[in-house]
N, CA, C and O atoms as a Tinker XYZ file with bonds, in Angstrom:
   364  protein
     1  N    -20.428000   13.364000  -35.715000    73     2
     2  CA   -19.516000   13.192000  -34.600000    64     1     3
     3  C    -18.209000   12.644000  -35.127000    63     2     4     5
     4  O    -18.197000   11.611000  -35.796000    81     3
     5  N    -17.110000   13.315000  -34.837000    73     3     6
     6  CA   -15.828000   12.885000  -35.374000    64     5     7
     7  C    -14.837000   12.614000  -34.258000    63     6     8     9
     8  O    -14.777000   13.344000  -33.269000    81     7
     9  N    -14.057000   11.550000  -34.434000    73     7    10
    10  CA   -13.002000   11.225000  -33.493000    64     9    11
    11  C    -11.794000   12.109000  -33.752000    63    10    12    13
    12  O    -11.191000   12.628000  -32.813000    81    11
    13  N    -11.439000   12.282000  -35.009000    73    11    14
    14  CA   -10.401000   13.227000  -35.406000    64    13    15
    15  C    -10.748000   13.734000  -36.804000    63    14    16    17
    16  O    -11.789000   13.368000  -37.349000    81    15
    17  N     -9.906000   14.556000  -37.382000    73    15    18
    18  CA   -10.237000   15.192000  -38.655000    64    17    19
    19  C    -10.352000   14.206000  -39.811000    63    18    20    21
    20  O    -11.069000   14.476000  -40.774000    81    19
    21  N     -9.661000   13.070000  -39.737000    73    19    22
    22  CA    -9.629000   12.136000  -40.854000    64    21    23
    23  C    -10.592000   10.963000  -40.714000    63    22    24    25
    24  O    -10.865000   10.275000  -41.697000    81    23
    25  N    -11.100000   10.728000  -39.541000    73    23    26
    26  CA   -11.889000    9.527000  -39.320000    64    25    27
    27  C    -13.278000    9.875000  -38.811000    63    26    28    29
    28  O    -13.418000   10.499000  -37.760000    81    27
    29  N    -14.288000    9.480000  -39.539000    73    27    30
    30  CA   -15.686000    9.700000  -39.163000    64    29    31
    31  C    -16.147000    8.524000  -38.313000    63    30    32    33
    32  O    -15.924000    7.370000  -38.680000    81    31
    33  N    -16.778000    8.799000  -37.198000    73    31    34
    34  CA   -17.351000    7.740000  -36.368000    64    33    35
    35  C    -18.807000    7.586000  -36.758000    63    34    36    37
    36  O    -19.552000    8.566000  -36.772000    81    35
    37  N    -19.224000    6.361000  -37.078000    73    35    38
    38  CA   -20.638000    6.162000  -37.372000    64    37    39
    39  C    -21.403000    6.141000  -36.062000    63    38    40    41
    40  O    -20.890000    5.684000  -35.041000    81    39
    41  N    -22.601000    6.624000  -36.093000    73    39    42
    42  CA   -23.398000    6.718000  -34.883000    64    41    43
    43  C    -24.762000    6.099000  -35.119000    63    42    44    45
    44  O    -25.460000    6.467000  -36.063000    81    43
    45  N    -25.134000    5.182000  -34.282000    73    43    46
    46  CA   -26.444000    4.549000  -34.407000    64    45    47
    47  C    -27.540000    5.588000  -34.217000    63    46    48    49
    48  O    -28.544000    5.579000  -34.930000    81    47
    49  N    -27.348000    6.467000  -33.269000    73    47    50
    50  CA   -28.393000    7.448000  -32.957000    64    49    51
    51  C    -28.423000    8.617000  -33.929000    63    50    52    53
    52  O    -29.425000    9.329000  -34.006000    81    51
    53  N    -27.360000    8.824000  -34.658000    73    51    54
    54  CA   -27.210000    9.971000  -35.560000    64    53    55
    55  C    -27.321000   11.303000  -34.806000    63    54    56    57
    56  O    -27.601000   12.340000  -35.408000    81    55
    57  N    -27.104000   11.268000  -33.519000    73    55    58
    58  CA   -27.198000   12.462000  -32.680000    64    57    59
    59  C    -25.960000   13.339000  -32.845000    63    58    60    61
    60  O    -24.887000   12.854000  -33.205000    81    59
    61  N    -26.118000   14.614000  -32.583000    73    59    62
    62  CA   -25.020000   15.575000  -32.716000    64    61    63
    63  C    -24.516000   16.083000  -31.368000    63    62    64    65
    64  O    -23.423000   16.643000  -31.288000    81    63
    65  N    -25.301000   15.894000  -30.311000    73    63    66
    66  CA   -24.898000   16.377000  -28.989000    64    65    67
    67  C    -25.057000   15.257000  -27.972000    63    66    68    69
    68  O    -25.745000   14.268000  -28.227000    81    67
    69  N    -24.418000   15.416000  -26.819000    73    67    70
    70  CA   -24.560000   14.425000  -25.748000    64    69    71
    71  C    -26.010000   14.325000  -25.296000    63    70    72    73
    72  O    -26.488000   13.237000  -24.976000    81    71
    73  N    -26.711000   15.455000  -25.269000    73    71    74
    74  CA   -28.115000   15.455000  -24.864000    64    73    75
    75  C    -28.959000   14.632000  -25.840000    63    74    76    77
    76  O    -29.821000   13.859000  -25.422000    81    75
    77  N    -28.709000   14.801000  -27.135000    73    75    78
    78  CA   -29.450000   14.033000  -28.147000    64    77    79
    79  C    -29.132000   12.544000  -28.033000    63    78    80    81
    80  O    -30.016000   11.703000  -28.194000    81    79
    81  N    -27.889000   12.225000  -27.760000    73    79    82
    82  CA   -27.501000   10.813000  -27.581000    64    81    83
    83  C    -28.248000   10.238000  -26.386000    63    82    84    85
    84  O    -28.812000    9.147000  -26.466000    81    83
    85  N    -28.253000   10.976000  -25.275000    73    83    86
    86  CA   -28.945000   10.504000  -24.073000    64    85    87
    87  C    -30.431000   10.322000  -24.335000    63    86    88    89
    88  O    -31.020000    9.319000  -23.932000    81    87
    89  N    -31.037000   11.290000  -25.009000    73    87    90
    90  CA   -32.462000   11.194000  -25.329000    64    89    91
    91  C    -32.751000    9.951000  -26.173000    63    90    92    93
    92  O    -33.725000    9.237000  -25.934000    81    91
    93  N    -31.890000    9.704000  -27.161000    73    91    94
    94  CA   -32.080000    8.548000  -28.035000    64    93    95
    95  C    -32.043000    7.253000  -27.226000    63    94    96    97
    96  O    -32.943000    6.421000  -27.343000    81    95
    97  N    -31.003000    7.081000  -26.405000    73    95    98
    98  CA   -30.848000    5.816000  -25.686000    64    97    99
    99  C    -31.815000    5.674000  -24.520000    63    98   100   101
   100  O    -31.972000    4.580000  -23.977000    81    99
   101  N    -32.471000    6.773000  -24.125000    73    99   102
   102  CA   -33.536000    6.666000  -23.123000    64   101   103
   103  C    -34.754000    5.946000  -23.697000    63   102   104   105
   104  O    -35.557000    5.383000  -22.954000    81   103
   105  N    -34.886000    5.967000  -25.019000    73   103   106
   106  CA   -36.079000    5.382000  -25.651000    64   105   107
   107  C    -35.764000    4.227000  -26.603000    63   106   108   109
   108  O    -36.673000    3.703000  -27.246000    81   107
   109  N    -34.497000    3.822000  -26.706000    73   107   110
   110  CA   -34.113000    2.735000  -27.604000    64   109   111
   111  C    -33.259000    1.704000  -26.861000    63   110   112   113
   112  O    -32.687000    2.005000  -25.813000    81   111
   113  N    -33.179000    0.514000  -27.398000    73   111   114
   114  CA   -32.384000   -0.554000  -26.805000    64   113   115
   115  C    -31.246000   -0.938000  -27.746000    63   114   116   117
   116  O    -31.433000   -1.009000  -28.960000    81   115
   117  N    -30.076000   -1.183000  -27.183000    73   115   118
   118  CA   -28.946000   -1.644000  -27.994000    64   117   119
   119  C    -29.257000   -2.992000  -28.635000    63   118   120   121
   120  O    -28.725000   -3.317000  -29.696000    81   119
   121  N    -30.104000   -3.763000  -27.999000    73   119   122
   122  CA   -30.476000   -5.074000  -28.549000    64   121   123
   123  C    -31.071000   -4.945000  -29.956000    63   122   124   125
   124  O    -30.933000   -5.844000  -30.785000    81   123
   125  N    -31.727000   -3.822000  -30.207000    73   123   126
   126  CA   -32.322000   -3.603000  -31.530000    64   125   127
   127  C    -31.289000   -3.210000  -32.583000    63   126   128   129
   128  O    -31.596000   -3.196000  -33.775000    81   127
   129  N    -30.066000   -2.890000  -32.152000    73   127   130
   130  CA   -29.023000   -2.408000  -33.068000    64   129   131
   131  C    -27.747000   -3.249000  -32.991000    63   130   132   133
   132  O    -26.698000   -2.836000  -33.486000    81   131
   133  N    -27.837000   -4.422000  -32.373000    73   131   134
   134  CA   -26.641000   -5.224000  -32.119000    64   133   135
   135  C    -25.842000   -5.498000  -33.392000    63   134   136   137
   136  O    -24.611000   -5.510000  -33.357000    81   135
   137  N    -26.518000   -5.713000  -34.497000    73   135   138
   138  CA   -25.829000   -6.010000  -35.760000    64   137   139
   139  C    -25.103000   -4.789000  -36.334000    63   138   140   141
   140  O    -24.326000   -4.925000  -37.279000    81   139
   141  N    -25.344000   -3.608000  -35.779000    73   139   142
   142  CA   -24.671000   -2.390000  -36.237000    64   141   143
   143  C    -23.441000   -2.046000  -35.387000    63   142   144   145
   144  O    -22.771000   -1.044000  -35.636000    81   143
   145  N    -23.156000   -2.870000  -34.399000    73   143   146
   146  CA   -22.029000   -2.588000  -33.502000    64   145   147
   147  C    -20.773000   -3.316000  -33.966000    63   146   148   149
   148  O    -20.832000   -4.210000  -34.811000    81   147
   149  N    -19.640000   -2.917000  -33.401000    73   147   150
   150  CA   -18.385000   -3.608000  -33.687000    64   149   151
   151  C    -17.515000   -3.577000  -32.429000    63   150   152   153
   152  O    -17.673000   -2.718000  -31.562000    81   151
   153  N    -16.611000   -4.518000  -32.358000    73   151   154
   154  CA   -15.732000   -4.636000  -31.207000    64   153   155
   155  C    -14.731000   -3.492000  -31.193000    63   154   156   157
   156  O    -14.216000   -3.096000  -32.238000    81   155
   157  N    -14.459000   -2.964000  -30.009000    73   155   158
   158  CA   -13.456000   -1.920000  -29.855000    64   157   159
   159  C    -12.528000   -2.279000  -28.700000    63   158   160   161
   160  O    -12.899000   -3.041000  -27.807000    81   159
   161  N    -11.338000   -1.733000  -28.725000    73   159   162
   162  CA   -10.366000   -1.911000  -27.656000    64   161   163
   163  C     -9.943000   -0.537000  -27.174000    63   162   164   165
   164  O     -9.770000    0.380000  -27.977000    81   163
   165  N     -9.777000   -0.389000  -25.884000    73   163   166
   166  CA    -9.344000    0.883000  -25.333000    64   165   167
   167  C     -8.620000    0.649000  -24.017000    63   166   168   169
   168  O     -8.791000   -0.387000  -23.374000    81   167
   169  N     -7.817000    1.615000  -23.631000    73   167   170
   170  CA    -7.068000    1.563000  -22.382000    64   169   171
   171  C     -7.706000    2.475000  -21.365000    63   170   172   173
   172  O     -8.213000    3.545000  -21.701000    81   171
   173  N     -7.679000    2.046000  -20.123000    73   171   174
   174  CA    -8.156000    2.883000  -19.031000    64   173   175
   175  C     -6.973000    3.113000  -18.104000    63   174   176   177
   176  O     -6.364000    2.164000  -17.608000    81   175
   177  N     -6.657000    4.371000  -17.879000    73   175   178
   178  CA    -5.562000    4.706000  -16.968000    64   177   179
   179  C     -6.165000    5.263000  -15.692000    63   178   180   181
   180  O     -6.861000    6.279000  -15.699000    81   179
   181  N     -5.885000    4.582000  -14.611000    73   179   182
   182  CA    -6.430000    4.999000  -13.327000    64   181   183
   183  C     -5.304000    5.118000  -12.311000    63   182   184   185
   184  O     -4.293000    4.420000  -12.383000    81   183
   185  N     -5.512000    6.011000  -11.375000    73   183   186
   186  CA    -4.570000    6.086000  -10.276000    64   185   187
   187  C     -4.842000    4.918000   -9.335000    63   186   188   189
   188  O     -5.991000    4.550000   -9.091000    81   187
   189  N     -3.782000    4.356000   -8.825000    73   187   190
   190  CA    -3.926000    3.260000   -7.877000    64   189   191
   191  C     -4.464000    3.807000   -6.568000    63   190   192   193
   192  O     -3.990000    4.836000   -6.085000    81   191
   193  N     -5.432000    3.143000   -5.998000    73   191   194
   194  CA    -5.991000    3.540000   -4.719000    64   193   195
   195  C     -5.734000    2.429000   -3.724000    63   194   196   197
   196  O     -5.780000    1.247000   -4.064000    81   195
   197  N     -5.462000    2.822000   -2.490000    73   195   198
   198  CA    -5.223000    1.860000   -1.417000    64   197   199
   199  C     -6.313000    2.021000   -0.373000    63   198   200   201
   200  O     -6.847000    3.111000   -0.171000    81   199
   201  N     -6.624000    0.949000    0.267000    73   199   202
   202  CA    -7.663000    0.988000    1.294000    64   201   203
   203  C     -7.043000    0.793000    2.670000    63   202   204   205
   204  O     -6.085000    0.039000    2.845000    81   203
   205  N     -7.615000    1.490000    3.632000    73   203   206
   206  CA    -7.213000    1.344000    5.023000    64   205   207
   207  C     -8.474000    1.020000    5.803000    63   206   208   209
   208  O     -9.489000    1.700000    5.651000    81   207
   209  N     -8.422000   -0.004000    6.630000    73   207   210
   210  CA    -9.582000   -0.401000    7.418000    64   209   211
   211  C     -9.637000    0.404000    8.702000    63   210   212   213
   212  O     -8.643000    0.529000    9.418000    81   211
   213  N    -10.817000    0.950000    8.983000    73   211   214
   214  CA   -11.047000    1.728000   10.197000    64   213   215
   215  C    -12.101000    1.032000   11.040000    63   214   216   217
   216  O    -12.967000    0.332000   10.516000    81   215
   217  N    -12.023000    1.226000   12.336000    73   215   218
   218  CA   -13.094000    0.706000   13.188000    64   217   219
   219  C    -14.343000    1.543000   12.928000    63   218   220   221
   220  O    -14.232000    2.716000   12.573000    81   219
   221  N    -15.508000    0.970000   13.096000    73   219   222
   222  CA   -16.741000    1.734000   12.860000    64   221   223
   223  C    -16.823000    3.006000   13.708000    63   222   224   225
   224  O    -17.326000    4.030000   13.245000    81   223
   225  N    -16.334000    2.943000   14.936000    73   223   226
   226  CA   -16.388000    4.112000   15.822000    64   225   227
   227  C    -15.546000    5.255000   15.274000    63   226   228   229
   228  O    -15.983000    6.406000   15.279000    81   227
   229  N    -14.351000    4.949000   14.803000    73   227   230
   230  CA   -13.477000    5.987000   14.239000    64   229   231
   231  C    -14.093000    6.532000   12.954000    63   230   232   233
   232  O    -14.085000    7.742000   12.725000    81   231
   233  N    -14.618000    5.654000   12.126000    73   231   234
   234  CA   -15.216000    6.112000   10.873000    64   233   235
   235  C    -16.398000    7.046000   11.142000    63   234   236   237
   236  O    -16.558000    8.050000   10.448000    81   235
   237  N    -17.219000    6.730000   12.131000    73   235   238
   238  CA   -18.365000    7.583000   12.459000    64   237   239
   239  C    -17.908000    8.986000   12.851000    63   238   240   241
   240  O    -18.528000    9.975000   12.461000    81   239
   241  N    -16.828000    9.068000   13.617000    73   239   242
   242  CA   -16.298000   10.381000   14.028000    64   241   243
   243  C    -15.766000   11.148000   12.817000    63   242   244   245
   244  O    -16.002000   12.348000   12.680000    81   243
   245  N    -15.058000   10.456000   11.957000    73   243   246
   246  CA   -14.532000   11.086000   10.737000    64   245   247
   247  C    -15.684000   11.545000    9.846000    63   246   248   249
   248  O    -15.657000   12.646000    9.296000    81   247
   249  N    -16.689000   10.692000    9.711000    73   247   250
   250  CA   -17.840000   11.022000    8.878000    64   249   251
   251  C    -18.556000   12.278000    9.398000    63   250   252   253
   252  O    -18.978000   13.129000    8.614000    81   251
   253  N    -18.685000   12.383000   10.722000    73   251   254
   254  CA   -19.331000   13.553000   11.332000    64   253   255
   255  C    -18.531000   14.816000   11.039000    63   254   256   257
   256  O    -19.099000   15.840000   10.660000    81   255
   257  N    -17.214000   14.745000   11.214000    73   255   258
   258  CA   -16.341000   15.896000   10.943000    64   257   259
   259  C    -16.415000   16.296000    9.473000    63   258   260   261
   260  O    -16.478000   17.482000    9.148000    81   259
   261  N    -16.407000   15.314000    8.601000    73   259   262
   262  CA   -16.461000   15.576000    7.166000    64   261   263
   263  C    -17.777000   16.243000    6.789000    63   262   264   265
   264  O    -17.789000   17.191000    6.004000    81   263
   265  N    -18.876000   15.761000    7.338000    73   263   266
   266  CA   -20.179000   16.337000    7.060000    64   265   267
   267  C    -20.224000   17.802000    7.482000    63   266   268   269
   268  O    -20.779000   18.638000    6.768000    81   267
   269  N    -19.648000   18.113000    8.628000    73   267   270
   270  CA   -19.597000   19.496000    9.112000    64   269   271
   271  C    -18.809000   20.390000    8.165000    63   270   272   273
   272  O    -19.130000   21.567000    8.001000    81   271
   273  N    -17.767000   19.823000    7.535000    73   271   274
   274  CA   -16.934000   20.586000    6.600000    64   273   275
   275  C    -17.472000   20.558000    5.174000    63   274   276   277
   276  O    -16.987000   21.288000    4.310000    81   275
   277  N    -18.479000   19.711000    4.927000    73   275   278
   278  CA   -19.066000   19.611000    3.592000    64   277   279
   279  C    -18.195000   18.870000    2.594000    63   278   280   281
   280  O    -18.228000   19.159000    1.398000    81   279
   281  N    -17.407000   17.906000    3.089000    73   279   282
   282  CA   -16.547000   17.112000    2.218000    64   281   283
   283  C    -16.756000   15.627000    2.498000    63   282   284   285
   284  O    -17.373000   15.258000    3.497000    81   283
   285  N    -16.249000   14.794000    1.628000    73   283   286
   286  CA   -16.340000   13.348000    1.825000    64   285   287
   287  C    -15.380000   12.900000    2.920000    63   286   288   289
   288  O    -14.321000   13.503000    3.096000    81   287
   289  N    -15.737000   11.846000    3.660000    73   287   290
   290  CA   -14.823000   11.324000    4.682000    64   289   291
   291  C    -13.447000   10.972000    4.112000    63   290   292   293
   292  O    -12.427000   11.206000    4.760000    81   291
   293  N    -13.419000   10.410000    2.900000    73   291   294
   294  CA   -12.147000   10.045000    2.279000    64   293   295
   295  C    -11.276000   11.272000    2.041000    63   294   296   297
   296  O    -10.058000   11.222000    2.217000    81   295
   297  N    -11.903000   12.366000    1.643000    73   295   298
   298  CA   -11.166000   13.610000    1.414000    64   297   299
   299  C    -10.590000   14.123000    2.713000    63   298   300   301
   300  O     -9.430000   14.533000    2.758000    81   299
   301  N    -11.384000   14.106000    3.776000    73   299   302
   302  CA   -10.917000   14.579000    5.077000    64   301   303
   303  C     -9.740000   13.748000    5.575000    63   302   304   305
   304  O     -8.752000   14.301000    6.058000    81   303
   305  N     -9.835000   12.438000    5.464000    73   303   306
   306  CA    -8.742000   11.560000    5.899000    64   305   307
   307  C     -7.478000   11.861000    5.100000    63   306   308   309
   308  O     -6.391000   11.938000    5.672000    81   307
   309  N     -7.606000   12.029000    3.794000    73   307   310
   310  CA    -6.440000   12.349000    2.965000    64   309   311
   311  C     -5.825000   13.688000    3.358000    63   310   312   313
   312  O     -4.602000   13.817000    3.397000    81   311
   313  N     -6.660000   14.688000    3.650000    73   311   314
   314  CA    -6.145000   15.990000    4.091000    64   313   315
   315  C     -5.387000   15.855000    5.402000    63   314   316   317
   316  O     -4.283000   16.380000    5.548000    81   315
   317  N     -5.988000   15.147000    6.358000    73   315   318
   318  CA    -5.343000   14.970000    7.656000    64   317   319
   319  C     -4.018000   14.220000    7.529000    63   318   320   321
   320  O     -3.025000   14.599000    8.148000    81   319
   321  N     -4.006000   13.173000    6.739000    73   319   322
   322  CA    -2.772000   12.408000    6.576000    64   321   323
   323  C     -1.696000   13.237000    5.870000    63   322   324   325
   324  O     -0.524000   13.173000    6.240000    81   323
   325  N     -2.084000   14.004000    4.864000    73   323   326
   326  CA    -1.125000   14.855000    4.165000    64   325   327
   327  C     -0.536000   15.892000    5.122000    63   326   328   329
   328  O      0.669000   16.141000    5.102000    81   327
   329  N     -1.388000   16.500000    5.962000    73   327   330
   330  CA    -0.912000   17.479000    6.943000    64   329   331
   331  C      0.059000   16.822000    7.919000    63   330   332   333
   332  O      1.111000   17.383000    8.222000    81   331
   333  N     -0.287000   15.653000    8.403000    73   331   334
   334  CA     0.561000   14.936000    9.366000    64   333   335
   335  C      1.899000   14.558000    8.737000    63   334   336   337
   336  O      2.945000   14.727000    9.363000    81   335
   337  N      1.876000   14.053000    7.520000    73   335   338
   338  CA     3.114000   13.677000    6.855000    64   337   339
   339  C      4.000000   14.898000    6.583000    63   338   340   341
   340  O      5.223000   14.819000    6.702000    81   339
   341  N      3.383000   16.018000    6.221000    73   339   342
   342  CA     4.142000   17.243000    5.986000    64   341   343
   343  C      4.800000   17.711000    7.288000    63   342   344   345
   344  O      5.948000   18.156000    7.283000    81   343
   345  N      4.074000   17.610000    8.390000    73   343   346
   346  CA     4.627000   18.014000    9.683000    64   345   347
   347  C      5.804000   17.125000   10.073000    63   346   348   349
   348  O      6.806000   17.616000   10.593000    81   347
   349  N      5.690000   15.830000    9.829000    73   347   350
   350  CA     6.776000   14.898000   10.133000    64   349   351
   351  C      7.997000   15.196000    9.261000    63   350   352   353
   352  O      9.128000   15.187000    9.747000    81   351
   353  N      7.768000   15.456000    7.985000    73   351   354
   354  CA     8.865000   15.714000    7.069000    64   353   355
   355  C      9.541000   17.044000    7.366000    63   354   356   357
   356  O     10.731000   17.209000    7.097000    81   355
   357  N      8.790000   17.998000    7.920000    73   355   358
   358  CA     9.342000   19.325000    8.210000    64   357   359
   359  C     10.152000   19.324000    9.503000    63   358   360   361
   360  O     10.986000   20.207000    9.700000    81   359
   361  N      9.928000   18.368000   10.373000    73   359   362
   362  CA    10.629000   18.369000   11.670000    64   361   363
   363  C     11.974000   17.687000   11.628000    63   362   364
   364  O     12.663000   17.618000   12.646000    81   363
């Protein structure tokens, strides 16, 4: 397993595929390999999310509509708000 062409990543499991890695860790504990680990640093880039509080009654109605459409309630709310904002901006 290589991170890039010049740097080899050592692997405790010596696995070559994600499936082999998963199989290995299904039957092994990191506690048994703690001395083979090292500290790493990495960045996580996430989109900022905002929350809006809804009354339970409104959420239940949204949830029902979303279920009928086969999407998550959050997706439905975002679609509706995007449509509404587009209509406001177009007028």
